[in-house]
Phi, psi and omega in degrees: 000321181301314181293326179295318179295317179296318179299314179298320179295321182290325182273348184269000180223150176296132188233149171231104180243134172262136181290171178289145175221158180273141177254171180301328182278359178088001179270155177282150178226135177215164182228141175234137180279167178291335176296319176296316179301315180295318181295315179292318180297319179296319179291318183290333181278356182272356183216152178287338175261085187284166179302322184259010185299319179293321180293317182301323179290336187266322187267124182294348179299329178290327174296319179298315178300315179299318180298313181295314183289338173291322179282325183233072183298148178059027176256173187241118176280130182243347184203136175222131180224118179280130174284133182301139177053042183209163174260022181251143180230147169262128184230131172258132180226134178275122178234109183064237180252030176219159178251122176266132174258116186247147166255122186231136176252158179294344177277357174104003179280133178236130176232126178282116182274323184198155173238130182232111179254015178253006187262067183299324180298313180297321180293314178298313180298319180299317181285338179278336183292135175251349175254125182281166176302316181298318178296316180296318178297317178302318179293319178296319181286337172295324178285324183230075187298338179267002181284157177237130183294125175259316177205154178221132181217131172274124186210142175264126182225120182055040177079004180245129179274124185222154167266124176256118187239124176256128180245143173250163171271183184291348177260014181064025173268151177301131179252307184199154170245124183238138175244131179239128177301135184263352178228000000 
């Protein structure tokens, strides 16, 4: 059923997909456009058994996102980095006109590591993004359902705003680098 919903979402909207290619590090790399993100998001929101529901239950990064957004509602997460062999993540979140750098554990502890009010690029990019970190992660995990999120970064590259997502396998080896259009 999951694949059928994704297939319907993919054929029901104009899409620009770049195929997978091999990178120097041996990991797969792929790109998804924002039209795909919107199509998959629209399809997944129409049912309680969403395309990414199985994935959401499995990857702790979604718990981290929930923890951060519970503390900072209506804020924008721009960066997530999993600490190796740990249940701790470094998360950047835009709050007003500053970027908070947080250390967050899956048990719900949040510690503010730094405040940066000089990062105009990150703030501008955060407000320009129409695809959230959670949506981009869901799309990446749809492509690599056995992947584990290692890092997520909102970044402008060659004038295009993208989510750059690095996935590991269950042995903490590099699995894939995925780029999702953020607008």
